[in-house]
C-alpha positions in Angstrom: 10.7 13.6 34.3 10.5 17.2 34.9 11.4 19.4 32.1 11.2 23.3 31.4 10.9 24.9 28.1 8.4 26.9 26.3 4.7 25.3 25.7 4.6 25.9 22.1 7.9 23.6 21.7 6.8 21.1 23.8 3.5 20.5 21.6 5.8 19.7 18.8 8.6 17.9 20.1 7.0 15.7 23.2 3.3 15.0 21.8 4.4 14.1 18.3 7.3 12.0 19.3 5.6 10.1 22.1 2.7 8.9 19.7 4.5 7.8 16.4 6.3 5.0 17.8 7.7 1.9 16.0 5.9 -0.8 17.0 4.7 -4.3 17.3 5.3 -2.9 20.6 2.3 -1.9 23.4 3.1 1.7 24.2 1.6 4.1 27.0 3.0 7.6 27.6 1.5 10.4 29.5 2.6 14.1 29.0 1.8 17.2 31.1 2.0 20.4 30.0 1.6 23.3 32.7 0.8 27.1 31.5 3.9 28.2 33.1 6.4 25.8 31.2 6.8 22.8 33.6 6.3 19.4 31.6 6.2 16.1 32.9 6.5 13.0 30.7 6.0 9.4 31.7 6.6 6.4 29.7 4.2 3.8 31.4 4.6 0.9 29.1 6.4 -1.7 31.2 3.5 -1.4 33.4 1.6 -3.3 30.8 1.4 -7.2 30.7 1.1 -8.8 27.0 0.2 -12.3 26.2 0.9 -14.3 23.0 -2.3 -13.2 21.2 -1.4 -9.5 21.6 -3.9 -8.8 24.6 -2.7 -6.5 27.3 -3.7 -5.5 31.0 -2.2 -3.1 33.5 0.2 -5.0 35.8 -1.0 -5.2 39.2 1.2 -4.4 42.0 1.5 -7.5 43.7 4.6 -9.3 42.8 6.4 -6.1 41.8 8.4 -3.8 44.2 5.4 -1.5 44.3 7.5 1.7 43.1 8.2 2.5 39.2 10.6 5.3 38.2 11.9 6.4 34.8 10.6 3.6 32.9 11.4 0.6 35.5 10.6 -1.1 38.6 12.9 -0.1 41.6 13.2 -0.8 45.1 14.4 2.5 46.3 13.4 6.0 45.1 16.1 8.1 43.3 15.1 11.8 44.7 18.0 13.2 42.7 17.8 13.0 39.3 14.1 11.7 38.6 12.4 12.8 42.1 8.9 11.6 40.7 7.7 8.3 40.6 4.7 5.9 40.4 3.5 3.9 43.8 1.2 0.9 43.7 -1.3 1.4 46.1 -4.8 -0.6 47.5 -8.1 1.9 48.7 -10.3 0.8 51.1 -12.3 -0.8 48.7 -9.8 -3.3 48.0 -9.2 -1.8 44.6 -5.4 -1.2 43.5 -3.9 1.6 41.3 -0.7 3.2 40.2 -0.1 6.7 41.7 2.2 9.4 40.7 2.7 13.2 41.7 5.1 15.7 40.6 8.2 16.3 42.4 7.3 19.8 43.4 4.2 21.4 45.3 2.6 24.6 44.2 5.6 26.5 46.2 8.0 24.4 44.7 8.9 22.3 47.7 9.8 19.1 47.8 7.7 17.8 50.8 3.8 17.9 50.6 1.6 19.8 53.3 -2.2 20.2 53.6 -1.8 23.8 52.5 0.9 23.1 49.8 0.1 20.0 47.4 1.5 18.6 44.6 1.3 20.3 41.4 0.1 17.3 39.8 -1.0 13.9 40.3 -2.1 10.8 38.5 -4.3 7.5 39.4 -4.1 4.8 36.6 -6.8 2.2 37.6 -6.9 0.3 34.1 -5.3 0.3 30.7 -6.2 -2.9 28.5 -6.6 -4.0 24.8 -7.0 -7.0 22.8 -5.6 -7.9 19.3 -9.2 -9.0 18.2 -9.3 -5.7 18.5 -10.3 -3.1 21.2 -8.4 -0.8 23.5 -9.6 1.0 26.6 -8.3 3.1 29.8 -9.4 4.5 33.0 -7.4 7.2 35.0 -7.7 10.3 36.9 -5.7 13.8 37.0 -5.6 16.0 39.6 -4.5 19.9 38.9 -3.9 21.3 42.3 -2.6 24.6 41.3 -4.0 27.8 39.7 -2.5 27.1 36.2 -4.3 25.2 33.4 -2.7 21.7 32.5 -2.7 20.1 29.1 -2.7 16.2 29.3 -1.7 13.6 26.4 -2.3 10.2 27.2 -1.6 7.6 24.1 -1.8 3.7 24.1 -1.5 1.9 21.5 -1.0 -2.1 20.3 -0.5 -4.0 17.3 -3.9 -5.7 16.0 -4.7 -8.6 13.9 -4.6 -7.1 10.2 -8.1 -5.7 9.1 -8.3 -5.2 5.5 -11.5 -5.5 4.8 -14.5 -2.9 5.0 -14.8 -2.3 8.9 -17.2 -0.9 11.7 -15.3 1.3 14.2 -16.4 2.5 17.5 -15.3 4.7 20.4 -16.8 5.9 23.5 -15.8 8.3 26.7 -16.9 8.8 30.0 -16.1 10.1 33.8 -16.7 12.7 36.1 -15.3 16.5 36.5 -14.9 18.0 40.1 -13.8 21.5 41.2 -11.6 21.4 44.2 -12.4 24.1 46.8 -15.3 25.5 44.9 -15.3 27.5 41.7 -16.1 26.2 38.2 -13.7 23.0 36.7 -13.6 22.9 33.0 -12.0 20.2 30.4 -11.7 21.1 27.0 -9.7 19.9 23.7 -6.8 21.4 22.8 -4.7 22.4 19.7 -6.5 21.6 16.4 -8.8 19.0 18.3 -12.4 19.7 18.6 -12.8 16.7 20.9 -10.8 14.7 23.8 -10.5 11.6 22.6 -9.2 10.4 19.1 -9.0 6.6 17.9 -6.4 6.0 15.2 -5.5 3.2 12.9 -1.9 2.8 11.3 -1.2 0.7 8.2 3.1 0.6 9.3 3.1 -0.5 12.5 2.4 2.9 14.3 4.7 4.8 11.9 1.8 7.1 11.1 -1.8 6.9 11.5 -5.1 7.8 10.1 -7.8 9.1 11.8 -10.6 6.4 12.5 -13.7 9.0 12.2 -15.3 8.2 15.8 -13.9 11.1 17.8 -15.6 11.8 21.2 -15.7 14.3 23.9 -16.7 17.9 23.9 -15.6 20.6 26.6 -17.6 20.4 29.9 -17.7 22.8 32.7 -19.3 22.1 36.3 -19.4 23.8 39.7 -18.9 21.3 42.5 -18.8 17.6 40.9 -21.0 16.0 37.9 -20.7 13.1 35.4 -18.9 13.5 32.0 -20.6 11.6 29.2 -21.3 8.9 28.1 -20.3 10.1 24.7 -20.1 7.6 21.8 -19.7 7.3 18.2 -20.0 4.8 15.6 -18.9 4.8 12.0 -18.0 2.9 8.9 -14.2 3.0 9.4 -11.7 3.7 7.0 -10.5 1.3 4.0 -7.8 1.0 1.3 -5.3 -0.2 3.5 -4.6 -3.1 5.6 -4.5 -1.8 9.3 -2.1 -3.7 11.7 -2.0 -1.1 14.6 -4.3 1.2 16.5 -4.0 3.9 19.3 -6.1 5.6 21.5 -5.4 9.1 22.6 -6.6 11.6 25.0 -5.9 15.1 24.9 -7.1 17.7 26.9 -6.7 20.9 28.9 -8.0 20.9 32.8 -8.5 23.9 34.6 -6.6 24.7 37.8 -8.0 23.2 41.0 -9.8 20.4 38.9 -9.8 16.9 38.7 -11.2 14.7 36.0 -11.7 10.8 36.0 -11.7 9.6 32.6 -12.8 5.9 30.9 -12.2 5.6 27.4 -12.9 2.6 24.8 -12.4 2.0 21.2 -12.5 -0.9 18.9 -12.5 -1.9 15.0 -14.6 -5.1 13.8 -14.3 -6.2 10.4 -17.1 -6.7 8.2 -17.4 -10.3 6.6 -17.1 -10.0 2.8 -20.4 -11.2 0.6 -18.2 -14.4 -0.3 -17.8 -15.2 3.4 -21.6 -15.1 4.0 -22.3 -17.6 0.7 -19.5 -19.9 2.4 -21.5 -19.6 5.8 -24.8 -20.4 3.9 -23.4 -23.1 2.2 -21.8 -24.7 5.2 -25.3 -24.8 6.8 -26.8 -26.6 3.9 -24.2 -29.1 3.9 -24.9 -29.7 7.6 -28.7 -29.7 7.1 -28.1 -32.3 4.1 -26.0 -34.8 6.3 -28.5 -34.7 9.1 -31.2 -35.5 6.8 -29.4 -38.4 5.3 -28.7 -39.7 8.9 -32.5 -39.7 9.2 
């Protein structure tokens, strides 16, 4: 979906509206803002498969039409009202991914050539999460022109409620490439000082509290270099019953650059002291029964 508007307005309207979702539904939304005011927003929630235990994975292309446009699977592409779309492709390594590109090349054309690539492109190879709970993603972003592009990728899911003390963890890693020489830079944007944020909600995704394990600093390379691993562990926030979580990556990618990122986050309840007492009592009872049998 392509829109033309002022960048400051885009940050306020698109970024926050796509993140503050009413859920227990799993959600995955990608928004790309370009310096000249071009904006692309893609809701890929229907590319997720959810089981009855709130576990979800990315839908593989086999068994579908292999074409995904405007939030739905299609058999033919509508090049008039929504010309950009996702297509399932399998590489030479037999690994499949959902691939998207803007409907416009750098010159504004609708047909790509070797000297006039698509303005923006994405490759999504994994999105997954578990209600026990953890959440992860893997995708590549390609900026083919000289403008900086700002990416917001948010995935969220309902989780088994956590009301006790807890430990939280998050990490991010990947690679950064400068296309055609020069320098490639990836950096946080807005008020964020890191690229990835892990957030918890006590009202099914209507509002969020930062979990305190933000990761991912600014990074620049000439050529290609690894990014990370950057990891963070902390005692998680308490005082509420968390029933929804969200993992968000927000970053600015310099022109003529490619960034591949893999992110992960989890929340693990800490058993209350009485749980340990009951556990030890249970072990004692089992020992007593065993001795009686002997």
